[in-house]
PyMOL Python script that loads the backbone (N, CA, C, O; Angstrom):
from pymol import cmd

cmd.read_pdbstr("""\
ATOM      1  N   MET A   1      44.594 102.762  -2.034  1.00  0.00           N
ATOM      2  CA  MET A   1      44.397 101.418  -2.043  1.00  0.00           C
ATOM      3  C   MET A   1      43.564 100.578  -2.857  1.00  0.00           C
ATOM      4  O   MET A   1      42.370 100.632  -2.560  1.00  0.00           O
ATOM      5  N   LYS A   2      43.820  99.952  -3.635  1.00  0.00           N
ATOM      6  CA  LYS A   2      42.954  99.423  -4.772  1.00  0.00           C
ATOM      7  C   LYS A   2      42.075  98.335  -4.190  1.00  0.00           C
ATOM      8  O   LYS A   2      40.884  98.430  -4.488  1.00  0.00           O
ATOM      9  N   ASN A   3      42.432  97.314  -3.415  1.00  0.00           N
ATOM     10  CA  ASN A   3      41.776  96.120  -2.779  1.00  0.00           C
ATOM     11  C   ASN A   3      42.108  96.451  -1.237  1.00  0.00           C
ATOM     12  O   ASN A   3      43.110  96.162  -0.582  1.00  0.00           O
ATOM     13  N   PRO A   4      41.062  97.080  -0.906  1.00  0.00           N
ATOM     14  CA  PRO A   4      40.935  97.516   0.760  1.00  0.00           C
ATOM     15  C   PRO A   4      40.733  96.129   1.573  1.00  0.00           C
ATOM     16  O   PRO A   4      39.905  95.307   1.181  1.00  0.00           O
ATOM     17  N   ILE A   5      41.270  95.979   2.351  1.00  0.00           N
ATOM     18  CA  ILE A   5      40.677  94.705   3.457  1.00  0.00           C
ATOM     19  C   ILE A   5      39.853  94.475   4.209  1.00  0.00           C
ATOM     20  O   ILE A   5      39.743  93.395   4.790  1.00  0.00           O
ATOM     21  N   TYR A   6      38.969  95.628   4.376  1.00  0.00           N
ATOM     22  CA  TYR A   6      38.033  96.060   5.061  1.00  0.00           C
ATOM     23  C   TYR A   6      36.770  96.498   4.379  1.00  0.00           C
ATOM     24  O   TYR A   6      36.753  97.272   3.422  1.00  0.00           O
ATOM     25  N   TYR A   7      35.588  95.887   4.999  1.00  0.00           N
ATOM     26  CA  TYR A   7      34.033  96.598   4.275  1.00  0.00           C
ATOM     27  C   TYR A   7      33.495  97.553   5.427  1.00  0.00           C
ATOM     28  O   TYR A   7      33.661  97.449   6.643  1.00  0.00           O
ATOM     29  N   ASN A   8      32.814  98.497   4.712  1.00  0.00           N
ATOM     30  CA  ASN A   8      32.455  99.531   5.550  1.00  0.00           C
ATOM     31  C   ASN A   8      30.674  99.202   5.459  1.00  0.00           C
ATOM     32  O   ASN A   8      30.220  98.320   4.730  1.00  0.00           O
ATOM     33  N   ALA A   9      29.879 100.028   6.276  1.00  0.00           N
ATOM     34  CA  ALA A   9      28.608 100.054   6.152  1.00  0.00           C
ATOM     35  C   ALA A   9      27.840 100.191   4.701  1.00  0.00           C
ATOM     36  O   ALA A   9      26.893  99.649   4.132  1.00  0.00           O
ATOM     37  N   VAL A  10      28.396 100.794   4.546  1.00  0.00           N
ATOM     38  CA  VAL A  10      28.007 100.799   2.615  1.00  0.00           C
ATOM     39  C   VAL A  10      28.029  99.779   2.023  1.00  0.00           C
ATOM     40  O   VAL A  10      27.065  99.133   1.613  1.00  0.00           O
ATOM     41  N   ASP A  11      29.003  99.578   1.942  1.00  0.00           N
ATOM     42  CA  ASP A  11      29.661  97.959   1.182  1.00  0.00           C
ATOM     43  C   ASP A  11      28.611  96.854   1.658  1.00  0.00           C
ATOM     44  O   ASP A  11      28.011  96.120   0.872  1.00  0.00           O
ATOM     45  N   ILE A  12      28.448  96.827   3.231  1.00  0.00           N
ATOM     46  CA  ILE A  12      27.680  95.648   3.344  1.00  0.00           C
ATOM     47  C   ILE A  12      26.267  96.161   3.499  1.00  0.00           C
ATOM     48  O   ILE A  12      25.476  95.316   3.915  1.00  0.00           O
ATOM     49  N   ALA A  13      25.754  97.429   3.240  1.00  0.00           N
ATOM     50  CA  ALA A  13      24.264  97.676   3.374  1.00  0.00           C
ATOM     51  C   ALA A  13      24.185  97.033   1.490  1.00  0.00           C
ATOM     52  O   ALA A  13      23.398  96.127   1.216  1.00  0.00           O
ATOM     53  N   GLU A  14      24.822  97.472   0.719  1.00  0.00           N
ATOM     54  CA  GLU A  14      24.472  97.178  -0.334  1.00  0.00           C
ATOM     55  C   GLU A  14      24.770  95.415  -1.003  1.00  0.00           C
ATOM     56  O   GLU A  14      24.185  94.720  -1.834  1.00  0.00           O
ATOM     57  N   MET A  15      25.702  95.267  -0.326  1.00  0.00           N
ATOM     58  CA  MET A  15      25.629  93.332  -0.645  1.00  0.00           C
ATOM     59  C   MET A  15      24.586  93.231  -0.097  1.00  0.00           C
ATOM     60  O   MET A  15      23.686  93.403  -0.919  1.00  0.00           O
ATOM     61  N   LEU A  16      24.098  92.976   1.193  1.00  0.00           N
ATOM     62  CA  LEU A  16      22.885  92.607   1.632  1.00  0.00           C
ATOM     63  C   LEU A  16      21.605  93.125   1.399  1.00  0.00           C
ATOM     64  O   LEU A  16      20.600  92.524   1.777  1.00  0.00           O
ATOM     65  N   ASN A  17      21.562  94.317   0.735  1.00  0.00           N
ATOM     66  CA  ASN A  17      20.186  95.184   0.583  1.00  0.00           C
ATOM     67  C   ASN A  17      19.650  95.424   1.659  1.00  0.00           C
ATOM     68  O   ASN A  17      18.442  95.195   1.718  1.00  0.00           O
ATOM     69  N   VAL A  18      20.364  95.982   2.924  1.00  0.00           N
ATOM     70  CA  VAL A  18      19.845  96.293   3.937  1.00  0.00           C
ATOM     71  C   VAL A  18      20.092  97.975   4.420  1.00  0.00           C
ATOM     72  O   VAL A  18      20.784  98.657   3.664  1.00  0.00           O
ATOM     73  N   SER A  19      19.757  98.358   5.161  1.00  0.00           N
ATOM     74  CA  SER A  19      19.826  99.740   5.687  1.00  0.00           C
ATOM     75  C   SER A  19      21.035  99.968   6.178  1.00  0.00           C
ATOM     76  O   SER A  19      21.533  98.921   6.592  1.00  0.00           O
ATOM     77  N   LYS A  20      21.848 101.074   6.331  1.00  0.00           N
ATOM     78  CA  LYS A  20      23.167 101.675   6.877  1.00  0.00           C
ATOM     79  C   LYS A  20      23.047 101.087   8.127  1.00  0.00           C
ATOM     80  O   LYS A  20      23.815 100.163   8.394  1.00  0.00           O
ATOM     81  N   ALA A  21      22.137 101.490   9.034  1.00  0.00           N
ATOM     82  CA  ALA A  21      21.719 101.242  10.566  1.00  0.00           C
ATOM     83  C   ALA A  21      21.984  99.586  10.785  1.00  0.00           C
ATOM     84  O   ALA A  21      22.602  99.119  11.741  1.00  0.00           O
ATOM     85  N   THR A  22      21.545  99.017   9.988  1.00  0.00           N
ATOM     86  CA  THR A  22      21.441  97.388  10.155  1.00  0.00           C
ATOM     87  C   THR A  22      22.908  96.761   9.653  1.00  0.00           C
ATOM     88  O   THR A  22      23.222  95.624  10.004  1.00  0.00           O
ATOM     89  N   ALA A  23      23.646  97.439   8.947  1.00  0.00           N
ATOM     90  CA  ALA A  23      24.868  96.992   8.459  1.00  0.00           C
ATOM     91  C   ALA A  23      26.025  97.548   9.710  1.00  0.00           C
ATOM     92  O   ALA A  23      27.055  96.984  10.080  1.00  0.00           O
ATOM     93  N   TYR A  24      25.555  98.572  10.079  1.00  0.00           N
ATOM     94  CA  TYR A  24      26.383  98.969  10.987  1.00  0.00           C
ATOM     95  C   TYR A  24      26.120  97.781  12.347  1.00  0.00           C
ATOM     96  O   TYR A  24      27.112  97.168  12.743  1.00  0.00           O
ATOM     97  N   SER A  25      25.063  97.574  12.859  1.00  0.00           N
ATOM     98  CA  SER A  25      24.611  96.485  13.745  1.00  0.00           C
ATOM     99  C   SER A  25      25.529  95.324  13.161  1.00  0.00           C
ATOM    100  O   SER A  25      26.476  94.930  13.842  1.00  0.00           O
ATOM    101  N   ILE A  26      25.331  94.899  12.208  1.00  0.00           N
ATOM    102  CA  ILE A  26      26.232  93.575  11.762  1.00  0.00           C
ATOM    103  C   ILE A  26      27.985  93.624  12.106  1.00  0.00           C
ATOM    104  O   ILE A  26      28.758  92.830  12.642  1.00  0.00           O
ATOM    105  N   ILE A  27      28.150  95.138  11.428  1.00  0.00           N
ATOM    106  CA  ILE A  27      29.643  95.179  11.501  1.00  0.00           C
ATOM    107  C   ILE A  27      29.939  95.372  13.599  1.00  0.00           C
ATOM    108  O   ILE A  27      30.758  94.722  14.248  1.00  0.00           O
ATOM    109  N   ARG A  28      29.325  96.051  13.948  1.00  0.00           N
ATOM    110  CA  ARG A  28      29.567  95.976  15.649  1.00  0.00           C
ATOM    111  C   ARG A  28      29.352  94.475  16.092  1.00  0.00           C
ATOM    112  O   ARG A  28      30.135  93.944  16.878  1.00  0.00           O
ATOM    113  N   LYS A  29      28.218  93.781  15.538  1.00  0.00           N
ATOM    114  CA  LYS A  29      28.440  92.182  16.121  1.00  0.00           C
ATOM    115  C   LYS A  29      29.388  91.518  15.885  1.00  0.00           C
ATOM    116  O   LYS A  29      29.661  90.737  16.796  1.00  0.00           O
ATOM    117  N   LEU A  30      30.316  91.472  14.656  1.00  0.00           N
ATOM    118  CA  LEU A  30      31.371  91.014  14.201  1.00  0.00           C
ATOM    119  C   LEU A  30      32.556  91.378  14.917  1.00  0.00           C
ATOM    120  O   LEU A  30      33.391  90.583  15.350  1.00  0.00           O
ATOM    121  N   ASN A  31      32.587  92.925  15.041  1.00  0.00           N
ATOM    122  CA  ASN A  31      33.739  93.630  15.380  1.00  0.00           C
ATOM    123  C   ASN A  31      33.866  92.978  17.189  1.00  0.00           C
ATOM    124  O   ASN A  31      34.919  92.890  17.820  1.00  0.00           O
ATOM    125  N   GLU A  32      32.997  92.741  17.505  1.00  0.00           N
ATOM    126  CA  GLU A  32      32.751  92.205  19.255  1.00  0.00           C
ATOM    127  C   GLU A  32      33.227  90.889  19.263  1.00  0.00           C
ATOM    128  O   GLU A  32      34.090  90.524  20.061  1.00  0.00           O
ATOM    129  N   GLU A  33      32.629  90.020  18.276  1.00  0.00           N
ATOM    130  CA  GLU A  33      33.651  88.746  18.130  1.00  0.00           C
ATOM    131  C   GLU A  33      34.932  88.691  18.139  1.00  0.00           C
ATOM    132  O   GLU A  33      35.661  87.976  18.826  1.00  0.00           O
ATOM    133  N   LEU A  34      35.283  89.722  17.101  1.00  0.00           N
ATOM    134  CA  LEU A  34      36.927  89.539  16.939  1.00  0.00           C
ATOM    135  C   LEU A  34      37.433  90.272  18.303  1.00  0.00           C
ATOM    136  O   LEU A  34      38.430  89.707  18.753  1.00  0.00           O
ATOM    137  N   ASN A  35      37.040  91.282  19.002  1.00  0.00           N
ATOM    138  CA  ASN A  35      37.866  91.966  19.852  1.00  0.00           C
ATOM    139  C   ASN A  35      37.764  90.531  21.090  1.00  0.00           C
ATOM    140  O   ASN A  35      38.823  90.311  21.679  1.00  0.00           O
ATOM    141  N   SER A  36      36.783  89.788  21.388  1.00  0.00           N
ATOM    142  CA  SER A  36      36.837  88.809  22.384  1.00  0.00           C
ATOM    143  C   SER A  36      37.720  87.799  22.000  1.00  0.00           C
ATOM    144  O   SER A  36      37.950  86.955  22.866  1.00  0.00           O
ATOM    145  N   LYS A  37      38.361  87.652  20.752  1.00  0.00           N
ATOM    146  CA  LYS A  37      39.594  86.936  20.563  1.00  0.00           C
ATOM    147  C   LYS A  37      40.699  87.043  20.510  1.00  0.00           C
ATOM    148  O   LYS A  37      41.608  86.277  20.190  1.00  0.00           O
ATOM    149  N   GLY A  38      40.624  88.570  21.012  1.00  0.00           N
ATOM    150  CA  GLY A  38      42.037  89.592  21.166  1.00  0.00           C
ATOM    151  C   GLY A  38      42.130  90.183  19.753  1.00  0.00           C
ATOM    152  O   GLY A  38      43.223  90.749  19.758  1.00  0.00           O
ATOM    153  N   TYR A  39      41.599  90.347  18.605  1.00  0.00           N
ATOM    154  CA  TYR A  39      41.985  91.111  17.676  1.00  0.00           C
ATOM    155  C   TYR A  39      41.597  92.580  17.621  1.00  0.00           C
ATOM    156  O   TYR A  39      40.634  93.073  18.208  1.00  0.00           O
ATOM    157  N   ILE A  40      42.370  93.148  16.930  1.00  0.00           N
ATOM    158  CA  ILE A  40      42.204  94.717  17.164  1.00  0.00           C
ATOM    159  C   ILE A  40      41.299  94.786  15.622  1.00  0.00           C
ATOM    160  O   ILE A  40      41.461  94.092  14.619  1.00  0.00           O
ATOM    161  N   THR A  41      40.241  95.973  15.895  1.00  0.00           N
ATOM    162  CA  THR A  41      39.332  95.989  15.029  1.00  0.00           C
ATOM    163  C   THR A  41      39.371  97.725  14.634  1.00  0.00           C
ATOM    164  O   THR A  41      40.053  98.578  15.202  1.00  0.00           O
ATOM    165  N   LEU A  42      38.629  97.879  13.740  1.00  0.00           N
ATOM    166  CA  LEU A  42      38.256  99.469  13.397  1.00  0.00           C
ATOM    167  C   LEU A  42      36.811  99.795  13.501  1.00  0.00           C
ATOM    168  O   LEU A  42      36.036  99.183  12.765  1.00  0.00           O
ATOM    169  N   GLN A  43      36.327 100.745  14.383  1.00  0.00           N
ATOM    170  CA  GLN A  43      34.990 100.948  14.438  1.00  0.00           C
ATOM    171  C   GLN A  43      34.452 101.458  13.003  1.00  0.00           C
ATOM    172  O   GLN A  43      34.861 102.446  12.392  1.00  0.00           O
ATOM    173  N   GLY A  44      33.309 100.438  12.555  1.00  0.00           N
ATOM    174  CA  GLY A  44      32.521 100.993  11.255  1.00  0.00           C
ATOM    175  C   GLY A  44      33.160 100.214  10.241  1.00  0.00           C
ATOM    176  O   GLY A  44      32.514 100.314   9.198  1.00  0.00           O
ATOM    177  N   LYS A  45      34.047  99.563  10.133  1.00  0.00           N
ATOM    178  CA  LYS A  45      34.524  98.540   9.373  1.00  0.00           C
ATOM    179  C   LYS A  45      34.708  97.173  10.145  1.00  0.00           C
ATOM    180  O   LYS A  45      34.680  96.979  11.360  1.00  0.00           O
ATOM    181  N   VAL A  46      34.911  96.243   9.069  1.00  0.00           N
ATOM    182  CA  VAL A  46      34.975  94.688   9.309  1.00  0.00           C
ATOM    183  C   VAL A  46      36.117  93.995   8.332  1.00  0.00           C
ATOM    184  O   VAL A  46      36.136  94.170   7.113  1.00  0.00           O
ATOM    185  N   ALA A  47      36.848  93.368   8.892  1.00  0.00           N
ATOM    186  CA  ALA A  47      37.522  92.539   7.662  1.00  0.00           C
ATOM    187  C   ALA A  47      37.152  91.786   7.033  1.00  0.00           C
ATOM    188  O   ALA A  47      36.558  90.813   7.497  1.00  0.00           O
ATOM    189  N   LYS A  48      37.376  91.964   5.658  1.00  0.00           N
ATOM    190  CA  LYS A  48      36.563  91.104   4.453  1.00  0.00           C
ATOM    191  C   LYS A  48      36.744  89.521   4.808  1.00  0.00           C
ATOM    192  O   LYS A  48      35.708  88.857   4.837  1.00  0.00           O
ATOM    193  N   VAL A  49      37.732  88.999   5.024  1.00  0.00           N
ATOM    194  CA  VAL A  49      37.975  87.676   5.325  1.00  0.00           C
ATOM    195  C   VAL A  49      37.278  87.060   6.533  1.00  0.00           C
ATOM    196  O   VAL A  49      37.122  85.839   6.539  1.00  0.00           O
ATOM    197  N   TYR A  50      36.885  87.731   7.466  1.00  0.00           N
ATOM    198  CA  TYR A  50      35.964  87.649   8.663  1.00  0.00           C
ATOM    199  C   TYR A  50      34.523  87.632   8.124  1.00  0.00           C
ATOM    200  O   TYR A  50      33.870  86.590   8.072  1.00  0.00           O
ATOM    201  N   PHE A  51      33.998  88.968   7.680  1.00  0.00           N
ATOM    202  CA  PHE A  51      32.731  88.941   7.125  1.00  0.00           C
ATOM    203  C   PHE A  51      32.450  87.623   6.474  1.00  0.00           C
ATOM    204  O   PHE A  51      31.630  86.770   6.813  1.00  0.00           O
ATOM    205  N   ASP A  52      33.393  87.626   5.354  1.00  0.00           N
ATOM    206  CA  ASP A  52      32.688  86.472   4.267  1.00  0.00           C
ATOM    207  C   ASP A  52      32.864  84.992   4.772  1.00  0.00           C
ATOM    208  O   ASP A  52      32.264  84.137   4.121  1.00  0.00           O
ATOM    209  N   GLU A  53      33.480  84.655   5.665  1.00  0.00           N
ATOM    210  CA  GLU A  53      33.534  83.902   6.622  1.00  0.00           C
ATOM    211  C   GLU A  53      32.401  83.580   7.106  1.00  0.00           C
ATOM    212  O   GLU A  53      31.800  82.593   6.681  1.00  0.00           O
ATOM    213  N   LYS A  54      31.918  84.357   8.074  1.00  0.00           N
ATOM    214  CA  LYS A  54      31.073  84.562   8.841  1.00  0.00           C
ATOM    215  C   LYS A  54      29.449  84.493   8.037  1.00  0.00           C
ATOM    216  O   LYS A  54      28.493  83.755   8.275  1.00  0.00           O
ATOM    217  N   TRP A  55      29.581  85.333   7.251  1.00  0.00           N
ATOM    218  CA  TRP A  55      28.217  85.530   6.518  1.00  0.00           C
ATOM    219  C   TRP A  55      27.860  84.198   5.131  1.00  0.00           C
ATOM    220  O   TRP A  55      26.813  83.573   4.963  1.00  0.00           O
ATOM    221  N   TYR A  56      28.927  84.132   4.467  1.00  0.00           N
ATOM    222  CA  TYR A  56      28.738  83.278   3.432  1.00  0.00           C
ATOM    223  C   TYR A  56      29.392  81.939   3.355  1.00  0.00           C
ATOM    224  O   TYR A  56      29.322  81.251   2.338  1.00  0.00           O
ATOM    225  N   GLY A  57      30.208  81.468   4.738  1.00  0.00           N
ATOM    226  CA  GLY A  57      31.102  80.605   5.089  1.00  0.00           C
ATOM    227  C   GLY A  57      32.242  80.250   3.970  1.00  0.00           C
ATOM    228  O   GLY A  57      32.551  79.070   3.806  1.00  0.00           O
ATOM    229  N   LEU A  58      32.758  81.107   3.333  1.00  0.00           N
ATOM    230  CA  LEU A  58      33.956  81.350   2.849  1.00  0.00           C
ATOM    231  C   LEU A  58      34.974  81.020   3.735  1.00  0.00           C
ATOM    232  O   LEU A  58      34.629  81.206   4.902  1.00  0.00           O
ATOM    233  N   THR A  59      36.208  80.557   3.587  1.00  0.00           N
ATOM    234  CA  THR A  59      37.194  80.832   4.123  1.00  0.00           C
ATOM    235  C   THR A  59      38.745  81.013   3.114  1.00  0.00           C
ATOM    236  O   THR A  59      39.076  80.531   2.031  1.00  0.00           O
ATOM    237  N   ALA A  60      39.295  81.756   3.887  1.00  0.00           N
ATOM    238  CA  ALA A  60      40.925  82.287   2.996  1.00  0.00           C
ATOM    239  C   ALA A  60      41.503  81.374   2.374  1.00  0.00           C
ATOM    240  O   ALA A  60      41.434  80.309   2.987  1.00  0.00           O
ATOM    241  N   ASN A  61      42.185  81.304   1.178  1.00  0.00           N
ATOM    242  CA  ASN A  61      42.726  80.139   0.680  1.00  0.00           C
ATOM    243  C   ASN A  61      44.484  80.671   1.032  1.00  0.00           C
ATOM    244  O   ASN A  61      45.423  79.926   0.751  1.00  0.00           O
TER     245      ASN A  61
END
""", "prot")
cmd.dss("prot")
cmd.show_as("cartoon", "prot")
cmd.util.cbc("prot")
cmd.orient("prot")
């Protein structure tokens, strides 16, 4: 798949210049928020749209 819809810990660690452990912590927190809203999540990955919205304040067009 050329344009995956998820970020993984390596992606987030590189974007934010943090450790992979910190990136996993961020993913875990965001996935907990999504789960509480009834969404299905994948361990170790977070939807790009949700990450971009929460981190950068961007919304999908």
